[in-house]
N, C-alpha and C positions, 0 to 999 in steps of 0.2 A: 352807235354800234349795235349789232344784232343782239348781243347778249344784254346790253343795258336796255335796250327797247323791250326785250322780254321781261327783264326785272320790273321796269316801270309798269308794264301791262299787268304784271301780277301784283302790283302794289307794294313791292319790296324796295326799300331804300338800301343800296349797297355802295361800297366805295368804288371809285373809277378803276377799271381794270382794262387790260389789253384784250382785244378780241380773240387773240390766240390763246388766252388763259383757259384751263380746263373748266367745264361746267362742274359743279359740285352737286352730287347726288347722294342723298341720305338714305340709307337702308335701315329701317327700324324693325327689329325683330323681337318676338317674345322668347325666342329659343336661344340655344347655345350654338357656336360654331363647332364644326363645319355645318353648312346648311345646303341641302340639294336645291332648295328654292332660291337662294342666293346664286348658286352655281348656274342654275338655268337662266336667272335674270341677266347675270353677266354674259353668259353665252348669247342671249338674245341681243344684247347692246352690241356685242362684238360682230354679229351678223349685220347690224345696221351701220357698221363703220366706227364705233366707239371703242377706245382702248383705255383701261384704267391706267392712270399715270401719264397719259398723254393728252387726249382731247377731253377726258372727264376724269374726276376724281371721286371714287365711291367711298363714303364714310359710313362704316358699319357701326351700329350700336346694338348690343345684345342684351336682353333682360335676363338671360340665364334661367328661364323658367319662372321668373318673378314678374308677374304682369304689373305689380305695384311700382316697379321701377321704370315703366314705359313713359310715364309723363315727364319725369326728369331727363330722360334720355332724348325724348322728342324736344324738349327745351334746349338741350345741348346742341342738336342739329339746327335749330332756328337761329341760335346765336352765332353760328359759324359765319354767315348764313349759307344754307344750301339753296339751290335753285328749284329743286323738286325733291320730295320725300316719296320713296317706295315704302309703303307700310305692309308688313307680312301679317295678314289676317285682320280680323275686326278689332281686337283689343289695341293693336298698334295703330290702326286707323283712328280710333276713337281718341287715343292719347294725342296723336298728331293734330286731328281736327280741333281738339280742345285747346291746343297750344297756339295755333295760328289759323287765321281766317283768310290769309293772303297767299302764303306759299303753296304752290299746287301739291296735291297729295294723290298718289296713285295706290289704291289698296290692291295688293296682288291676288288675293283670294279671301272672300268672306262668304259665310253661308247665306245671308241674305242682307245686303247692304241697306236696304230700305228699312226693314224691321229693326236692324241693328243701329239706325239713326245716322248712317253715314252719308246717304244721299236722299234726295227728295223723291226721285224715281229713277227706274233703270234707263228710261229713254232720255230723261232730262234731269241729270243729277243736280244741277244748281250748285252754287257755292265753289269751294275750291277743291273738291274731292270727286274722284271717279275711279275707275278700276274694273275689276273682274269678279264675278260671283261663281262660287262653287255650286250653287243651286240650279237644278234643271227639274221642271215638273215631271219628267219621265223617271227620274232616278228612284224614287220610293217605290213606284210600281215595279220597276225592273228588279229591284232587290227582293221584293216579296215574290215575284215570278220565279226568280232563280231559286229561292229557298224552297218554294212549293215543289218545284220540279226535281230538286236535288235531294232533299232530306226529309220532308214532312211525312209523318205517318198518320197522326190524328188531326193534322191541321191546326195545331195550337202553337202560337208563336208568343214568346215573351219579348216585350219591347222595353230596352234599357234607355231611360230618358234622364239627361241631366237637367235637374229641376231649375237651375239658374239661367238656362239658356234663353236668350231673347226670342228665339225661333221655335221653342218646344211645342207651343200651341198649334202653330202652323204645321210642323212637322208630324204631330200626333194626328191632326185632321187628315193629312195625306195618307198616312198609314191607315187609318180607319176606313178611308174611301177605297184604298187598294185592297185591303182585306175583305171588304164587303163584296167587291167584284169577284174575288177569288174564293169566296166562301170560307174564309179563314177565321179562327178564334183568337182574339188577342188578350193578353194581360199586360197591364202597364206597371212598371216598376221604377219609380223615381229615386234618384241618388243625389245627394248634394255634396258628398265628400267620399273619399276612399273608404272610410269606416262603414259607409252604408252598403258596400258591395256584398258583404257576407249575407246580410239580411235579404238583399234583393235576390240573390241566387237561391237562398232557402225557400222563398216565396215562389220562385219559378219552378222549383222542384214540387212544391205543393200543388202548383197549377197544372202539372203534368205537361209542361212544354216540350215541344219537339226541338226547338231552336231558339236562338236569341237574336233579334235584331237590334243592333246598337245604333241609335239615332245619331246623326253626325254632330259632333261637337269635340273640339280639341282637348277638352277635359279627359276624354277617353283615349285619345291617341297621341298627343304630344308629350305628356309626362310618361317617361318610362315605367315609373313605379305605379302609376294608375293602370297603364296597359298591361303590365305583368300581372297585377292583382287580378284584373278582370279576366284575363286568359287563363290564369291558374285556377280560378273558381270554375270557369267554364269547363275546363278539363277534369276538374274534380267531380263536377255534376254531370259529366258526359254530355255536355250541351254544345252543339255546333253554333259558331257564331257568324254573322253576316254584318260587315260594317262598310263604311265608306273609305277606310284607310288601307291601302296596299301594304304599308309598313306593318300593320296589325296582323295581316294575313302572313307575312313574312316571319312575324314573331310567334305564330302558333295558332292564330285565328283560322277558321275553315275557309271562309270566302269574304271577298270584298268587291264592291262595285262603286266606282266614283269618278269624279273629274280627274283628268290626268293634270296633276298640280305643276309638273315641270312645264307642260305645254302652256299653262296659264301664266307662269312666271316669264317665260320666253315672250309670250304675247304682251305682258305688262311692260316690256322694254319698248314696244312700239307706241304705247301711251306716253312714255317719258320722252321718246324721240319727237312725238308730235307737239308736246308741251315745250320742250327746248326750242322748237321751231316756231313757237308763237301761239299754238293752240290753247284755248282755255278749258280747264276740267269740266266746266259747266256745260261745254258743247260736245264732250265726248261721252256717248252713251256707255253704260255698263254692259259688258258682254257676259253671256252665260256660256257654260262650257259646251264644246261640241265633240271633244275627244275624251274617251273613258278608258279607265283600267279595270279590268276584271281578273282578280286573282284567286286562285285555288290552291290550298295547301293539302297536297296528297299525304303527306305524313301525318297531319291531323286527322284526315279522313280515315286513314288505316287505324290510327289509335282509337278512333270512336267506332270502328267497325262498319264504316260507310263505304259504299261503292258509288262514286259519282257517274251518272250516266254519260255515255260518250257524247251526245249532242250538247250537253252542258260543257264538257271539257274542250269541245271544238270551238266554243266561244271565248275561252279564256285568253287573256293577253299575256298572262304570266302563270305558270304552273310551278309550285315548289315541290320537288320531288323528295 
């Protein structure tokens, strides 16, 4: 049978079942429900002819913001067993990869799956993991360009870095290269916990920064408490922010420019479809984003006394009035 042949190809031993039985898809997330990523993934599956409860069964496992729970949740999914795991982000991908070397894993969106140890390369992932990346070489330069055109006065940018990030060195190098091209002056501010935010913003004020570039990391965006603390201090110090997260802009950040994550998770459904039809993760190259969100919060601009130039506004995909 097709399903049993797929399981054998993936190295999974499973009890005999009828061909008409639904495929079991695990969705492993570090977040809490409801999830826009999960909704986009389910929509993508539906567009490919899959319906939860009919020809597929989606088994969600939520870590509720506690990454330390991900390994146990991954083990639960493997024990079902599921036929493929959709991992939301790098922490989920690592937990799933550590738990199984045979069940296929699709990572919905990670900053850099190579540096994060998920795949051998983008073109040839190897092993049982593939998926989509949030990273694109043009993103850092674009964020700096937009900041430079919209809000900079002295050309000084504070860069907020999560010190435990696997990609912090690469991201910082890209920022330095972009700043050099634009003639901007950078100050780097590393944080390892929410308690470090106050000191970082005080140092930014001392550095006379015009704006804050928040380097991509879910530490800054996924936790509501971290996001609110960051944006509260930015407002207190009257510093406009640029991040990769549209949700942060909706919550009060000035601007964001980043991959359209909903598009990535809809695209992830095509990976799952190919795997269920017999493809191996090792043969499915990791894709980089091609569709981007640019958000501007005009309420925040008004509070900061900023007027965003019309050419910048015309580029926005979402404007918060």
